[in-house]
N, C-alpha and C positions, 0 to 999 in steps of 0.2 A: 504493500500500500504505500502512498505518496507521504511524506512526512520530511521533516527538517531535524532529524537527531543531530546531538553533537558531533562534529567532525574533527579528525586528528589532523595533526598537520600533515603527515604523509600523504593521507587521501585528498587532503586540500590542496597539496603540491600539485599531486597528479591532476586534479581536475583544472587547475590553473595551466598545467601543461597542454590539457586537451583545448582550453578557450582560446591559448596562442595559436595552437595548429589552425583552430576554426577561424579567427582572426585573419589569420596571414593568407588562408587558402581557399577559404569558402566565398565565393564572388556573392552571391546572391542569398545563401542561405543564413549568412550571418546579421541582415540587414533584419530579418522575420525572429531569430530568437534573441536579439537585443530588447524585445519586447515582453519577454517572458519573467517573471521573478527569478531570482537568484539560483532557487535548488532545481528549477525547471530547465535553466538556461543551461546550468552545467551538465543536467544529466544529457542534454541536447549535443552537448559538445562532445561529451563521452560518445554518444552514436556517431557524431560526424566524424571523430578523429578515428575510430576503428574504422568506418565506411572509406575514410580516405587512404587509409593502409592499403585496402583490398583493393582499392582504384588505381592506387601508383603501382601495386607488383602488377597489375594488368595492362595499363600503360607504358610500363617502363621497358626498355631499351634492355630485354633480357630473351635468351632462347625460350622456346615455349615449354621443355622440359624444367626448366628453371623456375620460372613462373607457377607451372602447376605445383613443383613441393612447397614454394613460398605461400602460396595460398594454403595448401594443405596445413601448413605448420601456421598459420594463422587462423586458421578453424582449430586446432588444436587448442589454441589459446581460449578461442571461444568455447570450448569444451570444458577447460579449466573453468572459466567462468560459470560456465551453467552448472556445473558441479561443486561449486563455492571453494574451490582449492584456489583462489588467487586471496593473500593476505595483504594488509596495506604496506608491509616491507619489500613486497615484489619489484622486482627491477624495471618491468615495464608500467610506466605511468598510463598507458590506454587501458590494460588490463585492470588495473586497480581501480580507476574512474570508472570505467563498464560494471565492475562487478559491485560496486557500492550504488551503482544508478539501478541495478538489476534488484538489488536490494530494498531501494527506496521506491520504485515502480514497480509496477506488473509489465514489463517488457516482453513481446514474443521472441525471444533471442532466437527461435528458429528462424526469423525473418533476416538475420544477419548470414545463416547459414545459406539462406536464397541468395542473396548478393553474392557471394562468393559463388553460387553455383551458376549466376549470371555472368560474373567476370570468366569462369573457366569455358563458358559459350564463346565469350570475345577471344579467349586464348588458342581455342579450336579453331578460329576462323568462322563461324557459323555463319550464315545467311538466311533470310527468311522468305518463303514463297509468298505468305498471304499474310494479312493483318493479324488474322487469330494466332498464327505463329509468331510474329513480333510480338504480340500483346503478352506471351509467355515471359519472353524475354523483359520488356518492361516491368512486368509483375516482381520478377526477379530483382532489378536492379534501382527500382523505384517504387512500385508498390508496396514490397516489402518496409522499405523506410517509412512510407507513411504510414503503416500498421504500428510500426516501432514507435515513431513520434506520437500517436494516439495513446500508447502507453504510457506517456510521460505527460500529455494534455489531460485524460481522462476527459468524461463527459459529464455535463450536468445534472444531478438529479431530477428524474422526471423529463428530460429531454424527449422529444418525438422521435420515434423511430430509432432510436438509442442502439438497437440491436444490429441497426445495420451500419454505423460508425464505421466499424474497418472496411467495409465495401465500399464506402465513400473516400475514405483516406487513401484506399487502394487506389481505387479510380482518380484521385487528384494525383498521385503520383505517377500515373499512366500519361496524364495530360501534361506534366511538367516534363517527362522524358520524352514525348512525343514533340516538344516545343525544342527540348535540346538535341535532338535528330533532325530537325529542320535547319537548325542554326548551324550544326557543325557537318553539313554535308560535304563541303571541300574539303575541310581538316580529316574527315574519316576517309574519304576516297584516299588522299595522300599517304594514309596510314593502311590502307588494302582493307578497308572494313564499308561492307554497305550495309545499312539497316533497313531503309524503307523497303517494302512489300516487293519482291521480283514482280508480281501480278501489277501493280501499280505503276512501277518503272516503263512495263511494256505498254500499258494503256496509253500511256502519255508521251512514249517515244523517247524515254531516258535510259534505256537498258546499259548504253555503252557507258553509263557512270559519269562521274564530275570531277574531271582532273584539268579543267579550265576555268577563267574566270567568264567565261561564255556558257550558254547551255549548249548541250550536243545537237550537233546540226540535225535541222529538221524535227525535233522535239518540241513539245508543249510545255516546256519548263514550268512557266507562270500557271498552266493549269494543272500541273502535279502539286506544286505547292499549296495552290487555293483548296485542292482537294483535301490535304493534309491537314491544312489549317483548320477546315470545317470539322474533319473526326477529333483533332485537339480541343477544340471549341465546345464539341458535345461531351467530350472526357472532362471539360471543365465544369460545364453546367452539372453534371452527375455531381461530380465531387464536391462541389461548392454546398451542396446538402449538407455537408458535415458542418458547416460554420455555427448554425445556429445551436448545434448539440455541445458547443464548447466554452468554457469561462469567457469573459471578456478579453483577456490579454492571453490566451492560448488561441482564441478566434481572431485576435489581432495580428498573431504571430504569421497563422494561416494566409489572412488574408495579403499580409506585405509580401508574402513569399510568391505565393500563386500571382500576386496583382503585378509583382516585377517580371514574372514569365508571362502572362496577359500581354503586358505593354510589348516585351520583345515579339511575340506571336503579332500584334499589330502592325509591328515596326515590319517583320517578314513577309506580312500581306501585302501592305503598301507597295514593298520593292522587293519581290521573290528574289532577282537576281544578285542582291546584295548578300546573300550567302554564299556566293561564289567567289565575291570579291576579297571577303575577310569576314570574320567574327562580329556578327552584330550584337551589339551590348547598349545597354542604357548608361547614362553617366551617373556620378555618385547622386549629383543632386536629387535627381528623379527618382531615384531609388528611396532617399531618405524621404522624399516627397510621399512615395506609396507607402512607407512604414507609419510616417504620421497618422495618414488617411485611415491606416489599418488599427491604429492605436487610439484612435478619435471614434472608430466605428462607423466610418462612413461608407469604406469599401463594404464593411459587412453587412451592414441595412441594406445597402442597394443591391448587394447579391442575395441578400436571404429573400428580398421581395421580387428579384427576377427568378429565382429557383421556387419560389412558392407559387408564382403564374404558371410556371411548367409543371406543376405537378398535375397527375391526372385526377 
């Protein structure tokens, strides 16, 4: 259960390490978790630091066999956390912080196993024929993080449809991941990765891939991007049903993080070829503005009204 017990110096130092990792490396995530109370922010930083470790192995310049070995070693750390075998004097600060967070919050730690499984899919160089295929990958690398985050946030007593909160958190993770995939098509292509479904690429004449600052000859690249943007918007609409179930500051955190990605999606929609020219991003002042709107409840109230209108 959630709580704020006395924290020893080694545990506090472990959380400080995780918060430093988050502040230095999380481009969009950090803007949201700043809105949380300290105990929830610390737990989210522990989740991020562990996830960052997994992602860094997958993205590193290592042989596939070495990546697999390191990912399984990371899973062993998770197994120790799950078994309660990590004490405050452990030399791995991420393990110490994550272990403490798992004692304080009902974290579904199997979600971190799913993350490792998803990164192993990257290591194997898997591609995806259909959206249903890609959705499985997105659920591993992003939906699972949404469900883990919900373990930190919790739901408000008496919240409507609270039994579906994990489903909505998962769906919101899919929306964020699909936005990431659209933003990074050129960068991923340069690294030999293709995430968009093969049937979608074929439908819009983009099967040859994205290795230039211009679309493949004869393709309808704009049509492809707009098609995937509509899919992402539908996922956002479903995932936003989570917001009324959360307390004010947790809702503000989610609204801020999701709001940043929605604005990225807007930019991509307005200028689809921008993703071929470089990384589409928001300036810091715009991210801060989204965070302030989230904390004020403006975005949460607007989104709640929109999703309420969509309910059958």
